[in-house]
N, C-alpha and C positions, 0 to 999 in steps of 0.2 A: 713870227711865222704866219700868223693869220691876220689878214686885212681885207678891206672892202666887204664883199658879201660873206666872207669867212673870217669875222672878227673874233670868233671864239672857236675852240676846239670842237669838232662835230662829236655828237654823242657816240658814234660808232667807233671813235678813235680813243676815247676818254680812258678806258680801261687800260689800253696798251700804253697811252701817254703816262698815266700814273706809274706804271711798272718802269718805264724808261727813266722817268724823273728819279725814282727810288734807287735805280741802279747807278745814277750819276753821283749819288751820295753827297750832294752838295758841293762837288768840285766844279767851280765855275768854268774852267777850261773844258771839261767833259761835257757839261751842258752846251757850251757854245758849239763844240765840234759836232755833237749829235744833232743840234738844231740846224746847223749848216747843212748837214747831210740830209736831214728830212726835208729842208726846203727844196732840195733839188731832186727829190725822189718822189714816187707816186704815193698818193695819200689814200691807201686802201688799208683796211683792217688787217688783211693777211700779210702785207709788207711790214706794217708797224708791229706786228707780233714777232715777225723775224728780227727786226731791229731790237726788240725788247730782250731777245734771247742772246744778242751778241754785241751789246753796247761796248764793252771793254776789249773786244778782240779785233774784229775786221774794221770797225769804223774808226776807232781811235788810232790804230795802226795805219790806216789809209790817210788820215789827216796828218801829214808829216810835220807840219808847224807845231800842232798840239803835241804830237808824240815827242818831238824834240824838247818841248818845254818840260814835260814830265821827266824825261831822261836826264835833263839838266839838274832837276831836283835831286836825282840820285847821284849824279856826278859831283855835286856840291856838297855832299855829305862829307863830314870829317872822315879821314881815312880809317880811323878805328871803328867808326860806326858801320861801314859798308859790309864787313863779314857778318855782323849781327843782323843787319837788314836783310841781306841775301838769304841768310838762314831761315828767315820766316817763310820763305817760299817752300819749304819742305811740308808745310801744312797745306791743306786744300784751300782755295781762294775764298771760300765762304765759311771757313771755320772760325769759331770764336776761341782764341788761344788763351789759356790760363797763364797769366804773367809769371807766377812763381815757378810753373813748369818751364816756360821758355827761358828764364833766368838760369835755372839749374842746367839746362841743356847747354846754353852758352858757356858756362863755367866748365862743365864736363868736356865740351868739345875744344877748350882752350882758345875761344874766340876773343877774350879780353886782352887788352894791351899787356905786354910783358911788364912785370914788376908790380902787378896789382897785388899778388900774393895768394896764398892758398888757405886763407881763413875766411871767416863769415863776412869780412870786410869785402870780399870779392863779389859776394851777391848784392851787397849795397851798391857797389860800383856798377854792376850789371843793370840794376834798377835805374840808375842815373842814365845809362845809355838808352834804355827803353824810353825814358822821359824825353831825352834829346830827339829820338826818332818821332815821338808824338809832337814835340814842338816844331819839328821840320815839316810837319803835315804830311808824312808818308805813312804813318801809322795811326789808326783810330782807336780811341778808347771805347770799349763797348760797356764796361761796367766798372764801377769804383767800389772800393771797400768802405766800410763804415768810417774809417779814418781818412778817407779821401785818396788813398793810394789806387794804383792801377790794379784791378782784379782780373779783367779779361780785356783782350784787345784783338784787333785783326788788322790786316794790311788792305789798303784800297785796292780793288781789283786791277785798276790800270797799272799800279805799282807792282802788283803781284806778277803780272806779265813781264814786267821789266826784270823782276827777280828771276823768273824762269829763264829768260833769254840770256841774262848775264851769268847765271850759274851754268848753263850749258856751254857758253863760250869759254868760261874760265875753269870748267870741270870742278865747279864748287860742290855740286851734288848731281845725283842722277835719279830721275823719277822712273821707277820700274813700272812698265806697262805690258800690254799683250802684243806690242807691235815690233818685236824683234829686239829691242833693247840694244841698238848698235852703239858701239863705243863703251859698253859698260865695263869692259876689262880695264880701262884706264881710270876708272873713278874709284875713290875711296869712301865716299859718303852716299848712301842709298836710301831713298824713301819710297813708300808704297801707299797710295791713296785708296786702294781697294784690297783689302786683306784677302778677298776671295781668289785674287790672282796667284796666291801661293799654291792653290790646287791645280794650277795649269803646268803640265809637264815641261813645256818649253821655257816658262818663267823659272821653274826650279833648276833647270839645266843651265840657264844663263847665269844664275847666282852662283852655281858651283865653279864658275870660270872666273871668280873675283876673289882669290885668296887674300888679296891685300886689303880687303874691306875694313874700315875703321868704325863706321856707323851705320846701324839699320834702324830706320824710324818708320814704324807702322802708324801712320797718321790718319788712316780712314775710319769709317764708322766701326763701332764695336762689332766683333764677329763672335757669335755665341757657340759655334762649333769649331772643334780643333782643326787646324790646317797644318800641313807638312812644312813648317818653316826650316830653312836650312841655317845651321848655326856652326858650321865648320869653319870658323874664321879665327885663327890664333891671335890676330892683331886687333880684334874688335875691342874698341873702347866705349861704345855707346849702343845699348840695345834698348829701345823703347818699344815694347810689344804689349803695352798696357791694353790695347784694344783687341788682343788675341787671347782667347781662353785656353789654358793648358789643363788637360785632365790629369796629366801626371807631371812630375817635376822634369823639366828638360835636363837630363843628366849632362849633355854637352856643355851646359852653361859653366860648370865649376872648372872647366879646362881653359875657360877664357880669362886668364889671369891678368890681362891688361884692362879689363872692364873698370870704368869708373862710374858708369851710370847703368843701372839694371831696373827695368820696370816691366812687370807682367801680371796677368790675372791668373790666380791658382788658389784652389781651396784646400789644399793639403799642407803637410808639414814640410818645412824646409830642411833639407839634410844637413848633418854636421859638416859635411864637405864644403858648404857654402863659404866657410872661413878661409878656403884656399884663394878666394878673390881678394887678395891683400892689397890690391890697388883700389877696391870699390869705395866710393864716396857717397853714392846715392842709391839706396835700396828701397824699392817701392813695390809692395805686393798687395794687390786688390783681390778681394773675394768676389767671385761671380754673383753669389746670392748671399745675402746677409742673414742667414737663417740658423738659429741655434735650437737644438732639440732640448726637451726638458732634462735638466740636470747636467748638461753637457757643456763643455767648453774646449777650445782646441788651442792648447799652448804650443803653437807650431813654430816657435822660435828656439833653435837649439842653443845650449850652454855656450857652444863655441862662437856665438855672436859677440861675446866679450873679447875674443880674439881679433876682431875687426876694428883696429884702432884707428883706421883712416876714415871710418864712417862719419859723414857730416849731416846726412839726412836719412832717417829711418822711418818708413811709413808702412805699418802692417795692421790692418783693421782688426781690432778685437783681440790681438794676441797678447799673451803673457811674455814679458821680459823675464827670462829665468834668473834665479838668484845666482850671483857670481860664484864660481866654482873654486876660486883660489884668491888669496889675499891681494894680489897685484891687478886683479881684473879692473879694467878701466876703459871707458870710451872717451878719450880726451878731446876729441875733435867734434863730437856729436852736438849740434846746435838745434836740431829739429827732431823731435820725436812725436809722431802723430799716430792715432788710432790704437794706442797701447791700452791694455785693459786696466781697470781701476785696481786690480789685485797687484799690479806691478808698481804702484805708487808708495813703495816702502822706503824707509830711510836707507836701508842697506843698498837698494838699487839706485835711487835718485842721487845718493851721495857720490856715486861712482861716475856721474855724468856732470863734470864741473862747469862745463861751458854751455849748458842747455838754456836756449833763449825762447823756443817755441815748443810747447806741450799740448798734445791733444789726447784727452782721455775718453775712451769709448766704453760704455757700460752695457753689456749685452745680458739681458734678463731671462733666466729660465722659469718655468712656471713654479717652481718650488723655492724660490728665493723668499727668505722669511726674516732676514735681518739686514740692517743698513750696511753699506760699504763706506768705509773712511777713506775718502779720496784726497783730503786737503790736509791731513795732519802734518806732512813732512814738506809741504811746498815752501814753507819759509826759509828753508835751507838752500833754495835755488836762487842765489844772489844775482844771477844774470837773466832770470826769466822775464821775458817782455810780453809774451802772449800765452794765454790759457784758454783752452776751449774744452768743455765737457759736454759729451753727447750721450743721451740714454737711448738705446735701441729697444724697441718693442716695450715701452713703459706700461706698467699696470698701476693705475691710479690708487688702487686699494693698499699698495704696499709702499712702505717708507724705505726706499732703497739707497737713499743718499743722505748722509747727515747734513743739516743745513750748513752752508758755507760759513766760515769764521768770519769775523768783521774784516772789513777791507783793510784795516790797520795792520792785520796779521799776515797779509800776503806780502811777498817780496816787494820791497820799495821800488824794484826795477820794473814791476808789472805795469804795462801800458794798456793792454787789451784783455778783456775778460768777457767770453761768451759761453 
């Protein structure tokens, strides 16, 4: 780009140049397309600042040859990968996506090839899909786990725009915004990148016109104040409202008997009627603030949780899993149990979760804790356990609250990860 008297980038353009290069994210075709555009344009700080703000929209779209190359990358994906790839467009273009969450959503949405099955093997297959998308250079790994697996990822912005275009054309999902939401009635999957829009009357009205909705995904930033979200959708299968805080339990939820995936933020007790969700496979309840008053703990899982035999993933921070209330109580499909209190790690409870592979124990300390908690006594009976995580919240260094872990040889032989 620079030659003759201008063999290097002028100082007044360098800041914008660095931002432009960063937004190209190492994609050679993007770099070439942007460089070609800048060669033919005015070299002023004001214009380059404008370019830095829209590298992946106007410029790449205007360069038809480059745009076609990126589009061919999508078209050449295996047919079974395309729905999973398009689904990533429900997240904002700059969002870092937790791989484990993405995989669970894929499974709950039924995006995997028929015949994969409804066991934990389904999630392993979904992880293979994600790795294939990374290998195809359409998805970028943002962070890896200690074992080398994909922990977080995102989609290259240029491919995100392809996702949005293809999703709109094929009615794969609809992004709710404040611009009228034309055509929303024919869509079954809806996402919202700004939770504050639920407070707009026209947005709420447009949502009431879509009774056949199957999925609602709130993928914007966390919203600390309650918003009037509409949940009158009898066919709803996926409700991801983790970024929305509920002050009271949304009673409409227990009527959504088709739900497979339910995630929301709520600090109170779950009602016994939660067990009416007999199709539910993924239940995630996050506390807004992780505060425990002296001598208090909130066992807000009802005993009816043992009736939810379809559960595969249960994540409830600091909660007690109640003792089984009858002899046949069993969670036969539960493979992931996260955030459960140390008090729940009893032989009676763990013995009724035969397929548990991932266990997360959370110990929340009150000021009057004066004796240790035995968290590890019965873990040896979990013959399928692969991952164990123990977290102490608000630790007091003067108190011995956890008995030293037993020798590694006494953990289940299946254990692969200990944190």
